[in-house]
C-alpha positions in Angstrom: 85.6 90.1 57.8 85.8 90.0 60.9 87.6 92.1 63.4 89.9 90.2 65.9 91.3 93.7 67.0 90.5 95.3 70.4 88.3 92.5 72.1 88.6 94.8 74.9 85.8 96.7 72.8 84.0 94.1 72.6 80.6 94.6 73.8 80.3 91.3 75.5 83.7 92.4 76.8 81.5 95.4 78.9 80.3 95.8 82.4 78.7 99.6 81.4 76.7 98.0 78.3 75.0 94.6 80.2 74.1 97.3 82.7 72.7 100.5 80.5 70.8 97.3 79.1 69.2 96.0 81.8 68.4 99.2 83.2 66.7 100.7 80.0 65.1 97.1 79.9 63.9 97.2 83.8 62.7 100.4 83.8 60.1 98.9 80.2 58.4 96.5 82.5 58.0 98.4 85.4 56.1 101.4 83.5 52.3 100.1 82.8 52.3 98.5 86.3 53.7 102.8 86.9 50.7 104.1 84.3 48.1 102.5 86.7 49.0 105.0 89.5 49.9 108.0 87.2 53.4 108.3 87.8 56.8 107.7 85.7 59.7 105.9 87.1 62.0 108.4 88.4 58.5 110.0 90.3 58.6 106.6 91.6 61.6 106.3 93.2 60.9 109.8 94.5 58.4 108.4 96.7 59.8 105.3 97.7 62.6 107.7 99.4 60.2 109.8 101.2 57.8 106.6 101.9 61.0 105.2 103.9 61.8 108.2 105.5 59.5 111.7 104.8 60.2 115.2 105.2 63.8 115.3 103.2 65.5 118.2 102.0 65.9 118.4 98.5 69.5 118.0 98.4 69.0 114.5 100.4 66.6 113.0 98.0 69.1 114.0 95.0 72.1 111.9 97.0 69.9 109.4 98.0 68.9 108.3 94.7 72.1 110.4 92.4 70.5 112.7 90.9 71.4 116.8 90.5 69.0 119.6 91.7 68.6 120.1 87.8 66.9 116.8 86.7 65.5 116.1 90.4 63.7 119.7 90.9 61.4 120.1 87.9 60.3 116.1 89.0 59.3 117.4 92.0 57.6 120.1 90.4 55.2 117.8 88.5 54.8 115.6 91.5 53.8 118.3 93.3 51.4 119.2 90.9 50.2 116.3 90.9 49.0 116.8 93.9 51.4 113.7 95.3 54.0 116.2 97.5 54.4 119.0 98.8 57.8 121.4 98.9 58.3 124.1 101.8 61.1 125.8 102.8 62.5 125.6 106.0 61.5 127.7 108.7 65.5 127.7 110.0 67.2 128.2 107.3 65.1 129.3 104.2 68.1 128.3 101.0 66.1 124.9 102.6 63.4 123.4 100.6 62.3 120.7 102.4 59.7 118.2 100.7 57.2 116.1 102.2 54.4 113.9 100.8 50.3 114.5 100.7 48.3 112.5 102.0 47.4 111.0 98.4 51.3 110.6 98.5 51.2 108.9 101.6 47.7 106.9 100.4 49.7 105.9 96.7 52.2 104.7 98.9 49.5 101.0 99.3 48.7 100.6 96.1 52.8 100.6 94.8 53.0 98.4 97.5 52.6 95.4 95.5 54.3 96.6 93.0 58.2 94.8 94.0 56.6 91.8 94.0 55.2 91.8 90.5 58.3 92.7 88.7 60.6 90.2 90.9 58.5 88.0 89.7 58.8 88.8 86.1 62.5 88.7 86.5 61.8 85.2 87.6 62.4 81.9 84.6 64.4 78.7 84.5 67.7 80.2 84.5 67.7 82.7 87.1 66.4 82.6 90.6 65.7 84.3 93.1 68.7 84.5 95.5 70.4 85.2 92.4 68.4 87.9 91.9 69.4 89.4 95.8 72.9 89.0 95.1 72.8 90.6 91.8 71.5 93.3 93.8 73.4 93.2 96.5 76.5 93.4 94.3 74.9 96.3 92.7 74.5 97.8 95.6 78.5 97.6 96.3 79.6 99.6 92.9 76.9 102.0 93.5 79.1 102.9 96.7 81.7 102.8 95.2 81.1 104.6 92.0 79.3 106.6 94.2 82.5 108.2 95.5 84.6 107.9 93.2 82.4 110.6 91.0 81.2 112.5 94.6 82.1 116.1 92.9 82.7 115.2 89.4 
C-alpha cells in the first residue's frame, strides 16, 4: 500500500537530498583525477584556497572551507607530511598558525589546473548546458552564504 500522507517527507520534495547526493557523486568523479595528484578532495580544497591566497591562518582556511579546526588540523598535518604545505607559528601571535605552500605544493598547481575542465566536461550531456551549470553554481554560492551566516556559532 502506497503511503500518501506527509508528502513533505518524500525524498523528491527535499532540497537536502539532491544536494547531498549530487555532492557525493561529484566528489566521486573527482577521485581518479585527484588520485593522480596523490591528494584527496578535502586536501584539494585546502590547496585551492592556498593557491588563491598563500600564507593563510588556519582559522581563515577553516572559515573559507566551512571546516572546524578538529577536521582541518589532521588534514593540514597530512598535507605537511606530503611536503605540500608548511605550518608555522606566527611571530606576531604565537597562538596563530600560518599555512604556506611549499615549492612542491606550488608546483602541483599547474597539474591541478587541468582538473576543473575535466570535471565540467563530465557534467555535460544533452540534458544540461554549461550555462545552467554556471547558474546553478552561482545559486549554490548564494545558498552557502545564507546558511553559513545562519549557522555561525551553532
